[in-house]
C-alpha positions as CSV (number, residue, x, y, z in Angstrom):
1,M,-257.7,-147.2,34.4
2,T,-256.3,-149.2,37.3
3,V,-258.2,-151.4,39.8
4,A,-257.1,-153.0,43.1
5,C,-254.6,-155.8,42.7
6,S,-252.6,-158.1,44.9
7,R,-248.9,-158.0,45.4
8,D,-248.4,-161.0,43.2
9,E,-250.4,-159.4,40.4
10,L,-248.4,-156.2,40.7
11,L,-245.1,-158.3,40.4
12,I,-246.4,-160.2,37.4
13,A,-247.3,-156.9,35.6
14,A,-244.0,-155.3,36.6
15,I,-241.9,-158.2,35.3
16,A,-244.1,-158.5,32.1
17,R,-243.2,-154.9,31.2
18,L,-239.5,-155.9,31.3
19,L,-240.3,-158.7,28.8
20,E,-242.1,-156.7,26.1
21,G,-240.5,-157.7,22.8
22,A,-237.9,-159.8,24.6
23,G,-237.9,-162.8,22.3
24,N,-237.6,-166.3,23.8
25,V,-238.1,-166.2,27.5
26,A,-237.5,-169.4,29.4
27,V,-238.8,-170.0,32.9
28,G,-237.8,-172.8,35.3
29,S,-240.0,-175.2,37.2
30,S,-240.1,-173.2,40.5
31,S,-241.0,-169.7,39.3
32,P,-244.8,-169.1,39.2
33,I,-244.6,-165.3,39.2
34,P,-242.0,-165.1,36.4
35,A,-243.9,-167.7,34.5
36,A,-247.1,-165.7,34.7
37,A,-245.2,-162.6,33.7
38,A,-243.8,-164.3,30.6
39,L,-247.2,-165.6,29.6
40,L,-248.7,-162.1,30.1
41,A,-246.0,-160.5,28.0
42,Q,-246.6,-163.1,25.3
43,V,-250.1,-162.0,25.0
44,T,-249.6,-158.2,25.2
45,S,-246.5,-158.1,22.9
46,K,-248.5,-159.8,20.1
47,G,-245.8,-162.4,19.4
48,A,-242.7,-160.4,20.1
49,T,-242.3,-162.4,23.3
50,R,-242.4,-166.1,23.5
51,A,-242.9,-167.8,26.9
52,L,-241.2,-171.2,27.3
53,V,-242.3,-172.6,30.7
54,F,-241.4,-176.0,32.1
55,R,-244.7,-177.8,32.3
56,N,-243.8,-181.4,33.2
57,S,-246.4,-182.6,30.7
58,I,-246.8,-183.6,27.1
59,Q,-247.1,-179.9,26.3
60,D,-243.7,-179.1,27.9
61,P,-241.6,-177.0,25.4
62,F,-238.5,-178.8,26.8
63,P,-239.4,-182.5,26.2
64,E,-235.9,-183.5,27.0
65,S,-236.1,-181.5,30.3
66,A,-233.0,-179.5,31.4
67,S,-230.7,-181.0,28.8
68,E,-232.7,-179.4,26.0
69,L,-232.9,-176.1,27.8
70,Y,-229.1,-176.0,28.1
71,D,-228.8,-177.0,24.4
72,R,-231.0,-174.1,23.4
73,I,-229.0,-171.7,25.6
74,G,-225.7,-172.9,24.1
75,Q,-227.2,-172.4,20.6
76,G,-228.2,-168.8,21.4
77,R,-231.9,-169.6,21.2
78,I,-232.9,-168.3,24.7
79,D,-233.0,-164.5,25.1
80,V,-234.1,-164.1,28.7
81,F,-234.0,-166.3,31.8
82,F,-234.8,-165.8,35.5
83,L,-232.4,-166.6,38.4
84,G,-232.4,-166.0,42.2
85,G,-230.1,-167.0,45.0
86,G,-229.9,-167.6,48.7
87,Q,-227.7,-164.5,48.7
88,I,-227.4,-161.7,46.1
89,D,-224.8,-158.9,46.5
90,G,-224.3,-155.4,45.0
91,E,-222.3,-156.7,42.1
92,A,-225.0,-159.2,41.2
93,N,-223.0,-162.2,42.3
94,L,-225.2,-165.2,43.3
95,N,-224.7,-167.6,46.2
96,M,-226.6,-170.8,45.8
97,V,-224.4,-173.0,48.0
98,G,-224.8,-171.8,51.6
99,V,-224.0,-169.4,54.4
100,G,-220.7,-169.5,56.1
101,G,-217.3,-171.0,55.1
102,Y,-217.6,-173.7,52.4
103,P,-217.6,-176.7,52.6
104,R,-218.8,-176.5,56.3
105,S,-221.6,-174.0,55.6
106,R,-223.9,-173.6,58.6
107,V,-226.8,-173.1,56.2
108,R,-227.0,-175.0,52.9
109,F,-228.9,-173.8,49.8
110,P,-230.1,-176.2,47.0
111,G,-227.0,-175.8,44.9
112,C,-225.8,-174.3,41.6
113,H,-227.2,-176.8,39.1
114,G,-226.8,-175.0,35.7
115,T,-226.8,-171.5,37.1
116,P,-223.2,-170.6,36.2
117,F,-223.7,-171.7,32.6
118,I,-227.1,-169.9,32.3
119,Y,-225.7,-166.7,33.8
120,M,-222.8,-166.6,31.4
121,M,-224.6,-167.6,28.2
122,V,-228.1,-166.0,28.3
123,P,-228.1,-162.4,27.0
124,R,-230.5,-161.1,29.6
125,T,-230.9,-162.5,33.1
126,I,-233.6,-161.0,35.4
127,L,-232.9,-161.7,39.1
128,F,-236.1,-162.3,41.1
129,R,-236.3,-162.9,44.8
130,E,-239.5,-162.0,46.7
131,E,-237.7,-161.7,50.1
132,H,-236.1,-158.3,50.4
133,S,-233.9,-158.3,53.5
134,P,-230.3,-157.8,54.5
135,R,-229.9,-161.5,54.9
136,V,-230.6,-162.0,51.2
137,L,-229.4,-158.8,49.6
138,V,-225.9,-158.8,51.2
139,P,-222.8,-156.6,50.8
140,K,-220.8,-159.6,49.6
141,V,-222.0,-163.2,49.0
142,D,-220.3,-165.9,51.2
143,F,-219.7,-168.0,48.1
144,I,-219.9,-167.0,44.4
145,S,-221.9,-169.7,42.7
146,A,-222.3,-167.5,39.6
147,P,-220.6,-164.1,39.0
148,G,-222.5,-161.0,38.1
149,T,-219.7,-159.7,35.8
150,S,-216.6,-161.2,34.2
151,P,-213.1,-159.9,33.2
152,P,-212.8,-158.7,29.6
153,N,-210.9,-161.8,28.5
154,I,-213.7,-164.1,29.6
155,H,-216.4,-164.8,26.9
156,R,-219.8,-163.9,28.1
157,C,-223.0,-163.5,26.1
158,G,-224.8,-161.3,28.6
159,G,-225.7,-161.2,32.3
160,P,-228.0,-159.6,34.8
161,T,-230.0,-156.6,33.8
162,D,-232.6,-156.3,36.5
163,L,-233.5,-157.3,40.1
164,V,-237.1,-157.5,41.1
165,T,-238.2,-158.1,44.7
166,A,-241.4,-157.8,46.7
167,I,-240.8,-154.1,47.3
168,A,-238.7,-152.7,44.5
169,H,-237.1,-152.9,41.1
170,F,-233.4,-152.3,40.4
171,R,-231.5,-152.0,37.2
172,F,-227.9,-153.3,36.9
173,D,-225.0,-151.6,35.2
174,P,-222.4,-154.2,34.4
175,A,-219.7,-151.5,33.5
176,R,-220.0,-150.0,37.0
177,R,-220.9,-153.3,38.7
178,R,-223.7,-151.6,40.6
179,F,-227.5,-151.5,41.0
180,T,-229.6,-148.4,40.6
181,L,-233.1,-148.2,42.2
182,A,-235.5,-147.9,39.3
183,S,-238.9,-148.0,41.1
184,V,-240.5,-148.7,44.5
185,H,-243.7,-150.8,44.6
186,P,-246.9,-149.2,45.9
187,G,-247.1,-149.2,49.7
188,H,-243.4,-149.0,50.2
189,S,-240.8,-146.2,50.3
190,V,-237.3,-145.4,49.3
191,G,-236.4,-145.3,53.0
192,E,-237.7,-148.8,53.5
193,V,-235.7,-150.1,50.5
194,L,-232.5,-148.5,52.0
195,E,-233.2,-150.0,55.4
196,R,-233.9,-153.5,54.0
197,T,-231.0,-153.7,51.5
198,G,-227.6,-155.0,52.7
199,F,-225.6,-153.7,49.7
200,E,-225.1,-150.1,48.5
201,F,-226.8,-148.9,45.4
202,E,-227.5,-145.8,43.4
203,C,-230.6,-143.9,44.4
204,P,-231.8,-141.1,42.2
205,D,-233.3,-138.0,43.8
206,E,-236.7,-138.9,42.3
207,V,-237.7,-142.6,42.3
208,P,-241.0,-143.4,40.6
209,E,-243.6,-145.8,41.9
210,T,-243.9,-149.1,40.1
211,P,-247.1,-148.8,37.9
212,A,-250.0,-151.0,39.0
213,P,-251.5,-153.3,36.3
214,S,-254.2,-151.9,34.2
215,A,-257.7,-153.3,34.2
216,E,-257.0,-155.1,30.9
217,Q,-253.8,-156.6,32.3
218,L,-255.6,-157.8,35.5
219,G,-258.3,-159.4,33.3
220,L,-255.6,-161.3,31.4
221,I,-253.7,-162.3,34.6
222,R,-256.9,-163.6,36.3
223,G,-258.2,-165.2,33.2
224,R,-256.1,-166.5,30.3
225,V,-252.8,-166.3,32.1
226,A,-254.1,-168.0,35.2
227,A,-255.4,-170.9,33.1
228,E,-252.1,-171.4,31.5
229,V,-250.1,-171.0,34.7
230,A,-252.4,-173.6,36.3
231,Q,-250.9,-176.3,34.0
232,T,-247.6,-176.0,35.9
233,Y,-248.6,-174.3,39.2
234,P,-252.2,-175.2,40.0
235,E,-252.0,-174.2,43.7
236,F,-250.5,-170.8,42.8
237,A,-253.1,-170.2,40.1
238,A,-256.0,-171.1,42.5
239,G,-254.6,-169.5,45.7
240,K,-253.0,-166.3,44.3
241,L,-254.9,-165.6,41.0
242,G,-258.3,-167.0,42.0
243,Y,-258.4,-169.5,39.1
244,R,-261.1,-172.2,39.1
245,A,-261.1,-174.8,36.4
246,A,-264.3,-175.0,34.4
């Protein structure tokens, strides 16, 4: 049984399905939708997924902040992480520096921080960017902050496996360095995805619609998950998930 849901709730459920049985899933401090998805998967997978979310509180699983996260990644203790970028191209390269010729970029992004290390060392990286437009999903990034693939002689523990946006879900094949359209979210079409994507990708003859969350999933999202998300993202939990503290 399914009931009406918002776009954010659809994305949370869609990403949670990718995290079933995923092990240790770490989420940064500016990712409310992935955080909610990880927390939902933690409940529905009955312990096979563990959500580690920056909380900026005494309950923070990373009490030493970013340095502890990087230590865990280097030790192989993080299985999945989420990344985005100002630009993402068809080979899953990320640009977090700016648009135009570096160092005189006409538009500047926040910067790389630990992205190159994370992208190389975490076994699975799920790319998430809500905006789905040719200015974000480009044929070739203006600057490679973190490469989607690496030469055979470069040690790499993993890399990108999926890209989720506001209108679609893609899977990434590192051998072919190419995305394949896996599903289109309700209310959107394959034609719209083609029109709004700047890079080329594989498009099967039959592309399924992204499943909507079940009534049980929505109950968890709006209840238990919203309460946990509110510890880090109170405005998101209240405004997007309807959470009201008791």
